[in-house]
N, C-alpha and C positions, 0 to 999 in steps of 0.2 A: 504493500500499500504506500502511496506517496506520502511524504511527510507533511503534517499540517502546517500551513503557514501561521506564524505568530508575529506580533507587533508588541513593542514595548511602549507603554503610554503612562503619562503622569496622571496620578489619581486626583491632583489638585487642579490642573488647568486642561487636562485632556490632550496635551501635546504628545505626539507619537515620534518615536526613534527606531532605527533600524536594529540597535543593539542596547543592552543595559548600560546605564551610567549612574553615578551616584547623585549627581544634582541635574535638575531640570533646567536647562538654559532659558526656557520660556519664562517661568515664574520664579525661579530661584529656590525652589523647594528641594530639601535633601531627602534621600531615601524614599521618594514618592513614586518612582517608576517601577511598574510592574509588568510582567509578560501576560499577554492576553492572546487568545486565538483569533486569527483574522478570518472573518466569514462573510458571506454575501447575504445581504437581507433582502426581503422582497421589496418591490418597487412602490408599493402603495397600499391602499385599503379600499374596501368596497365603498362605492359611493364617492370617491374622490373626484374632484372637478376634472374634466377630461379636456385635453388640449393645452397648448402652450399659452403662456400669458403673453398679452400684447402690450406694446409700449403706447401710452396715451399722455396727452398734455395734462398737466396738473389742474389747469382751469377747467378741464373737461370731465374731472373725476366728480362723480355724484356722491355727496355725503350729507348727513343730517346729524344733528345733535340729539340723539335719542335719550330719554331719561335713564338714569342709572337704576339698577336693580338694588333696592334696599334690603339689608339682611335682617332687619328687626332689631339689631344690636347697635345702639347709637355710637359707643366707642369703636367698634369695628368698622362701621360706615365712615366715621371720621378719619380713621387711620388710612382707610382705602382712598380717601379723597372725596367721599360723597356717595359711596356705594360701588357696586360692580359694574364694569363696562362691558357691553357685549362684544365678544370676540376676544377677550383679554385673557391672559394666562397668569395666574397669581400663585406664587409659591409661599407656603407657610412652613417654616422650620422651627425647631425647638427640641430640647432634651427629651428623653423618655419620661412620661409622667407630667410633662409640663401642661397638658390639657389641649393639645392641638386637635384630636379627634372630638373631644367634648365640645369645644368652641365651633367647630365646623358643623357638628350635628345640631347644636342649638340654632345656628343660623339657617341650617337647611330646613329645620322645622318650621321656621317663619316663612322661608322662600317658597316652600312646596305648597303653601295655601294659595299661591298666585302664579306659580310657574312650575312646569315639570322638572324634576330633579332625579339624577341618576347618581347613586353613591356606590362606587366600586372599591371594594375592600379586598386588598391582596394579602392582608396579615390576620384578619378576623373572618369568621364565618357569619353569615346573615343572623344566626341565633344569637351570637355575642353582640352584634351591633344592635339587634332588637332589645336585648337585656339592658344595654346601656341607654338606649332611647326610652325605655320604660322607667328607668331611674330618674331620667330628666323630665319625665312627664310628657314625652313625645312619642309614646307608642301608638297613637292614633294619627299621626302626621302622614299625609299621603307621599311617602318617600318610596322610591324604587331602589332596591338593593341588588348588587351583583358581586359575587365572590369569584374573581378572575385575576390572573396574573399576566396572561398573554394579550398584548396590545392589539392584535388583529381581531380577537374575540371581543375585546372592549369596544373597538371602533365599530364593529359590526352591530353590536347591540346599541350603540349610540345612534348609528344611522337608522335603525329600526324604530326606536323609541323617541327620537329627536328631543332630548332634554334641553332646556335652556341653561342649566348648570350641570357640569359634569365634574365630580370629585374623584381624584385618584388617591388612595390611602394605602401604601405610599409609593412614590416614584422609584424607590431603591429596590422593590420587589418585583417591578414590572419587567418584562422581557418581550423581545421581538423574535419571532420564528425565523430562523435562517441565520441569525447572528450567533456564532459558536463561541459564546462566552457566558459566564455565570451572571445571574441577576445581581444587581448592585454594582458591577464593574463599570469602568469608564465608557466602554463601547455601548453597553445595554442601556445605561442611564441616558446617554446622549441620543441614541437611536429612538428610545422609547419616548423621550420628551419631544424630540423633533416631530414625530408623527402625531403625537397628541396635540401639540400646539398647531401644527398645520391644519388638523380638523377643526380646532376651534376657530382659527382665522377664516377658514372657508365657509363654516356654518354659523358664524356669529354666536358661538357657544361660550359661555363663561367656563373657563378650566381652572379648577382649584387643585394644585398639587401639594401633597404633604411630603415634607423632607426631614430626614434624620439629621441630627447634629453630632459631630464627633466629640470625643473627650476634651479636645482643645477648644470646643465652642464653635467650630466652623461647620458649615453645611457639608454633610457627606456627599461624595461624588465630585465629578469634575466642575471646575469653576465656570466652564462653558455653559452650564445650566442656567446661571444667574443671567447670562447675556441673552438667552433665548426667551425668557419670561418678561413680562411687563411690570410685574410688582413682586417685590421680595419682602416678606415680613418675618419677623423672628419673635416667637413667644418664649420670654425668658422668665426663670423663677430661681429663687434661692432655696436652699435645703430647709432653712429654718422660717420660712415665710409662707403664709397662705395666699400671698398676693402674686399676681402674674402681670407682667408689663409686655405689651405688644408694640413692637417698633418697626417701622419700614426703613429698609436700607436702599431700596430702589422703587421708584414709583413714576410711571410715565403719565399718570392721570391725576397726580395730587402732590402734596408736599412731601419731601424726604425727611426722614427722622421724626415723623410724627409719632406721638406716644399715646397708647391707650393703657388704662390700668384695670384689672379685673381682680375680684376676690374669688378663691375657690372655696365653694360650699358643697355640702351634700347633694344638693340639687343641681350642681354644675357651676359654671363660671357666671358671676354676676358683676356688671360693670360698675366702677367706681366713678361717679360723675363729678366728684370734687376732690381730685387726687392731691391737691395742695393741703387741704384739711387733713387728709390721711397721713401725709408725711410730716405734718406738724403737730399731730395729736398728742405725742408724748412730751411736749414742752410745757414746763411748769415754772419753777424758779430759775433765775439767771445763773448760769454756770460759766466759769472761765474756759475760753477756748471754743465756745459754740456761737454761731452766727448764721442767720438765715439770708439766703441770696434768691434771687428770681431768675430762673432759666427761661429759655424760649424753646419749647419743644413743638415743632411743626407750625402749628397755626395758633398756639395758646401759650400763655405764661404758666409757669409751674414753680411754686415755692418749695425749696428744700433747705434743709438744715445741715450745716457743715460742722464737724467736730474736729478739734485738734487737740493733741496731747504731747507735751514736751517732757522729756525725762533726761536726767543726766546719764550721759553714755558711759558704760563700763567696758566698751570694746575699743579696739584700735581705730575702727572706722565706724562713726555713727550710723545708725540705721535710718533709712528714709522709706517709709512704708505709706502708700496712699490706696485706699479702697474705694473704688468708685471714680477716681480721678487719674490722670496720667502722671506717672512718677517723674517724667522729664519735666513736666510743667511745675511740679513742686520744687524741683531742684532750681529751676529758672527763678522762680519767686523767692526762694531762700537767698540767692545771690543779689537780686535786686534789693531785698529788704536789708542786706548787710552794706551794700554800697550806697544806696540813696536814703536809707532809713537809720543807719548807724547802729543796726541790732545784729550781733553776731550770734549765730546758732550753731557754729561748727562743732560745738562740744555737747550737743543734745541730740538725743534720739527723737525723731519727729514721726508722729503717727496721724494720719489723716483719714477720716471716714465720712462718707455721704450717707446720711440716715435714710433708711427705706429701700436700700439696694438700687437707687438710681445711679445711672452712669453719666457723669458730667462731661459732655463732648465739646462744649464751647468755652471761650475765654471770658465770659461775663462774670465768671465766679472768682477771677483773680483777685480782685480787691477784697471780697469777702474772705477769702482764704488768707490773705496777707494780714488783715486785721484780726482774724481769729488767732493767728500765730503770735501776733503782739499781745493779745488778751491772755493767751495761755502762758507766755513767757513772764508777763507781769502778775499773773494769777489774779487778774481783776476781771469781773463779769461785765458784759455789755447789757443793756436793757433788753428785755424780751421783745419790746415793740420797735426794734431797730432792724431795717433790711438794708443790704449793702449790695451794690452791683457796679461793675466796671471792669475794663480790661487794663492790665498793667503793662507797660512797655519796658524795654530794657534800660532806656534812659530815665526811668522813674516817673515818666508822665502817665496819667490816668486818662485812657481813651474811652469815648462814648460807645455804647452798644445799641444794637437795632432794637426798636419797639420799647424804648425806655419808659415812655409814659404809660403804655399798657401794662408793663411789669409793675409800676408803681401803683396803678389802679387795682390791680389783683392784690397787691399787699394791702392796700387800704380796705378791701372787702374782708380780709382776715384779721383786722384789728390792728395793724401796724400803723404807728404814728409818726415815726421818724425814719429818715432815709439818708444815706450817704452815697452820692451818685457822682459820676464825672460832670465837669462843667457843661459839656456838650448835651447832657441829659436833663438839664434843669428845666422843669415844666414852666412854659411861658404863662404868667399870670398866676403861678402857684398851682397847688393841688389841694382841694378841699379835705381836711381831715388829716393831712400829711405835712409835717415839718421837714423840708428837703434842704440838705446842706451839700453844696457842690464843692468839689476838690479838684485840683489840677495836677497834683503830684503826690508822691508817696509821703513826703514830710507833712503836707497839708492833711492827708488822710490819717496819719498817725496822730497829729494834733487834734483832729475832730474826734478820733477815737478816745483819747485821753480825756477829753472834756466830758465824756459821756460815762465814765466809770460809775459803777454803782457802789 
């Protein structure tokens, strides 16, 4: 028998090589190249559009702004950008047990009342899905279930039933007949996703794909999968929290980095409509090293609490640990504080935590972190009614942030009466119920902080 042809492919980006090598030259990943059999896949699926595509002028293309399909879960609709778009491909990733299938089943229960839905389960039997639906109170929902892992059979069922929403749970177990590699491999994931996305585009069907996450927190499978879909969402959870955060990393039809918050209960996931109140619920008396800042998540402000702890270092090199923030950003702010604020922390262990498991991705929390460092170092607490925002530059200047007034208005709703902001974010005409102090550099910010010691 002739020897089967193989190819070496990177499990991170999908790049192919004629032989094995330690590092992928396309994405730079080490030890990510694996050998996989090279097979020929079938050319299409039953019901595919026949004939080649034709070139046409953009002005002649017919289009219409059709209304989005609402899921019945306001937080999910907002993260999606206002609902599901016809013909779009949405990828939902998350760790095992995060609640991906639960969230989708709850959304499908509301969608099925107004549009046909097909739920394809490759990991669970229809009986197991029905048991979970009964626990969620959705056992009477008009859902259609299919237990199948072969893409051709899934597409044949979709062509027959014409669902408006097609759910694949999960893409890692799907396989294409004729591709000689195991389910979950680079080739299978890429081929399966390509055929499903093609069907969704041609039939204007909403495609929802469920994806697994590796132990490093990355989506399992090739990175090319994220380029093929329209929206990528990640459902995150911590081991000691019953709350889940849903964040978009890519969205062609809405804001990126939009954040939705859910609480995991016995009856399923319940949306948290006021996450700022949730993250601030544990605050009582003023404590040194704690301060509240206002982040901008997608299309709305979010108040979070920063905690800083300084301790005398007993090691040759002091520790710098930040949970929920970038360690490099912390090192940068420590250098700015020493150079432009005259405060040396080189002999201190520095520990930073963002309460609630929120990940701070923007620089608007720089000034709050810097003042929290000063508060912890002096062991003096700042008032609980204070909110701080602003970006800190390397030359010690305090730069304005986007949506400054909207952030302050959100803080006012939650009872905050004082704010330290950059000069460029000072509200014109003031802000009712808020005493705002504008600062231009690190020295002015520290002076404003010292004037507020409790």
